[in-house]
DODRENTOR-519091 format. One line per field, with one value per residue (C-alpha): residue in one letter; x, y, z. Coordinates in Angstrom, 2 decimals. Example, Ala and Ser with C-alpha at 12.3 -4.5 7.8 and 13.67 -1.06 7.14 Angstrom:
2
resn: c(A;S)
c1: c(12.30;13.67)
c2: c(-4.50;-1.06)
c3: c(7.80;7.14)
END
This chain:
209
resn: c(M;G;V;D;F;V;S;V;A;D;R;I;D;R;L;V;G;S;I;Q;F;D;R;W;V;F;G;F;P;T;L;F;T;I;K;S;H;E;D;Q;D;H;D;P;L;K;S;S;F;N;F;P;E;P;L;V;Y;S;D;N;C;T;P;G;K;R;G;I;K;K;A;T;Y;S;S;L;Y;I;S;D;G;T;S;A;I;V;K;R;V;K;L;T;P;V;G;P;R;T;L;S;R;L;I;G;V;H;V;S;R;L;H;A;F;W;W;F;V;A;T;R;D;V;L;L;L;F;V;G;D;L;Y;C;E;E;V;P;L;L;R;R;L;L;E;T;V;P;N;L;D;A;L;L;L;V;S;Y;G;G;L;N;P;P;S;H;G;V;T;Y;R;D;Q;M;M;V;E;L;G;N;L;A;E;R;E;R;G;K;G;R;I;V;Y;A;L;P;H;P;L;I;P;K;W;A;V;R;A;A;Q;R;V)
c1: c(-20.40;-21.54;-21.74;-19.43;-21.58;-18.77;-18.92;-15.94;-16.13;-15.87;-12.92;-11.14;-11.83;-10.44;-7.31;-6.49;-7.16;-4.55;-1.64;0.32;0.97;3.99;2.73;-0.99;-3.30;-7.01;-7.27;-4.91;-2.61;-1.35;0.20;3.11;4.15;4.80;7.25;6.82;9.88;12.53;10.81;10.89;7.22;6.45;9.03;7.43;10.40;8.91;5.51;4.03;3.87;5.61;4.67;3.78;6.71;8.15;8.79;8.44;10.29;11.75;14.60;14.31;14.00;16.53;15.51;18.04;19.60;19.15;21.77;20.51;23.52;21.68;18.06;16.24;13.21;12.59;12.43;11.81;13.19;11.18;12.77;10.90;9.41;9.02;6.39;6.41;3.83;3.87;1.43;-0.82;-0.83;0.85;2.90;4.22;6.18;5.52;8.70;9.86;10.64;7.32;5.30;7.01;6.12;2.51;1.61;3.90;5.58;9.17;9.32;12.78;11.90;9.05;8.89;7.67;7.11;3.45;2.31;-0.19;-1.61;-3.58;-5.35;-7.39;-10.41;-9.29;-6.69;-5.61;-3.17;-1.33;-0.01;1.75;3.14;3.70;4.66;2.18;3.63;3.04;-0.74;-1.26;0.95;-1.21;-4.36;-2.95;-2.00;-5.51;-6.88;-4.72;-5.84;-9.55;-9.72;-8.57;-10.99;-9.64;-7.20;-5.35;-4.48;-2.52;-4.47;-3.10;-4.13;-2.52;1.10;3.24;4.80;7.08;6.58;5.72;5.90;2.69;2.16;-0.65;-1.43;-4.43;-3.26;-2.62;-5.84;-7.83;-6.14;-6.16;-9.74;-10.78;-8.89;-10.49;-14.00;-13.35;-12.26;-15.28;-17.42;-15.96;-17.16;-13.77;-13.43;-11.12;-9.42;-7.54;-4.10;-4.36;-1.30;-2.64;-6.25;-9.14;-10.84;-14.55;-13.95;-12.75;-14.99;-12.67;-9.55;-6.55;-5.05;-1.51;0.69)
c2: c(7.18;7.78;5.08;5.35;4.91;5.51;2.69;0.58;2.12;5.61;4.59;3.15;6.33;8.48;6.33;6.31;10.04;10.69;8.90;9.58;6.37;6.87;9.85;9.31;10.99;10.61;13.94;16.13;13.57;14.39;11.23;9.93;8.74;5.17;4.53;1.19;1.13;3.14;4.00;7.76;8.00;6.67;8.75;11.15;13.47;14.23;15.15;18.55;19.49;18.49;15.01;14.24;12.90;10.50;8.85;5.13;2.65;-0.85;-2.85;-1.96;1.82;4.06;7.73;10.09;7.39;9.28;12.01;13.53;13.73;14.64;13.96;17.05;15.12;12.48;8.87;5.47;2.15;-1.02;-4.28;-7.08;-9.41;-6.80;-4.23;-0.78;1.51;4.95;7.51;4.75;2.89;-0.51;-0.82;-4.11;-4.28;-7.35;-8.18;-11.51;-13.05;-12.12;-13.03;-16.43;-17.16;-16.03;-17.90;-20.93;-20.34;-19.21;-15.66;-14.43;-10.80;-8.33;-5.26;-3.22;-3.92;-4.24;-2.86;-3.89;-0.80;-1.53;0.18;-1.41;-1.29;-1.85;-3.64;-2.43;-3.72;-1.15;-2.46;0.40;-1.55;-5.08;-7.19;-9.35;-12.59;-11.27;-11.04;-14.74;-14.18;-11.24;-13.28;-16.02;-13.53;-12.08;-15.58;-15.99;-12.78;-13.25;-10.14;-7.73;-4.81;-2.89;-3.03;-0.06;-1.31;0.28;0.42;0.44;1.32;-0.44;-1.55;-2.41;-5.90;-6.81;-3.93;-5.30;-8.80;-8.53;-10.60;-8.41;-4.72;-4.88;-7.84;-5.92;-3.97;-7.17;-9.27;-6.57;-5.69;-9.30;-9.43;-6.19;-7.35;-10.63;-8.79;-6.51;-9.61;-10.64;-7.36;-5.67;-2.02;-1.52;1.82;2.71;4.24;5.42;4.56;6.48;5.45;5.55;2.13;1.36;-1.16;1.39;2.78;5.79;6.83;8.68;11.87;11.82;14.54)
c3: c(29.04;25.45;22.80;19.80;16.72;14.21;11.65;10.64;7.17;8.66;10.82;7.79;5.82;8.62;8.86;5.14;5.01;7.69;5.95;2.76;0.78;-1.50;-3.54;-2.97;-0.48;0.32;2.10;4.08;5.75;9.22;10.71;8.61;5.15;4.02;1.18;-0.59;-2.88;-4.71;-8.02;-8.50;-9.44;-5.92;-4.05;-1.52;-2.01;-5.42;-3.97;-4.78;-1.09;2.14;3.28;6.91;8.91;9.77;6.42;7.15;4.94;4.85;3.36;-0.30;-0.04;1.65;2.09;0.56;-1.61;-4.87;-4.56;-1.33;0.97;4.14;4.98;6.22;7.45;10.10;8.97;10.51;9.27;9.98;8.83;7.07;9.68;12.42;13.41;14.98;16.53;14.91;16.29;17.65;14.32;13.99;10.80;9.45;6.18;4.07;2.21;0.76;4.16;5.74;2.66;2.41;6.03;5.70;2.51;2.85;-0.51;-0.99;-2.35;-3.33;-4.11;-4.48;-6.67;-3.67;0.00;0.96;4.33;6.98;8.68;11.85;14.72;17.50;15.20;11.61;9.49;6.05;3.43;1.29;-2.05;-3.80;-6.77;-8.00;-10.98;-12.83;-11.46;-7.92;-8.32;-7.38;-4.32;-3.29;-3.81;-1.62;1.10;1.11;1.68;4.80;6.53;7.36;9.56;6.84;6.50;3.54;0.63;-0.83;-4.30;-7.13;-10.40;-13.95;-17.45;-20.38;-20.09;-23.06;-22.72;-21.07;-18.61;-15.13;-16.63;-18.69;-21.82;-23.19;-22.75;-20.40;-18.29;-15.05;-15.42;-15.90;-13.20;-10.53;-11.44;-10.90;-7.62;-6.40;-7.25;-5.48;-2.34;-2.49;-2.66;0.70;2.20;2.15;1.22;-1.76;-2.42;-5.59;-5.90;-9.54;-11.61;-13.49;-14.18;-11.70;-11.88;-11.56;-8.75;-6.18;-3.47;-3.45;-5.38;-4.01;-5.42;-6.81;-5.33)
END
């Protein structure tokens, strides 16, 4: 029997390259698509090419809600607090209920659902969008998951207050940059989902489609 010398970093790269995250891809995705929330600039239905099915979503985003009477694609609903295996990948949506349980702090709502994406070898966290006041919650979650290998993190340029709850234009860019560098210091691989800027802290940035 041969020995598998594929590194963890390579396995993570292969996994993220096989999935479409909202409207971002790292390659030519083949497995499925995860939808984090309802905002149109994240909606896979607005992608420039057909997304891989099924379209996986959770409580705060219903496929076909925006004027589409009949879905012409396959979709899979996973409720907050549960997990499902999709094409040998375990998917767990992190909504308010799950986040409250994991960090021990009551969370009433989130701008977008975050997603744990796991195989036998690696564990990723996909954060497609968030408000400024949710950054400390994300930091706390990252402290409670010691076996996390990688973070797929949305990146921002300047935002005019009060957009996303910022009090100054570069607040999200600064706070998420600090968080990303901190996670890299722990040995975690951090990918960027440009919204719209490609940050310096990312080992690799996705392409918007």
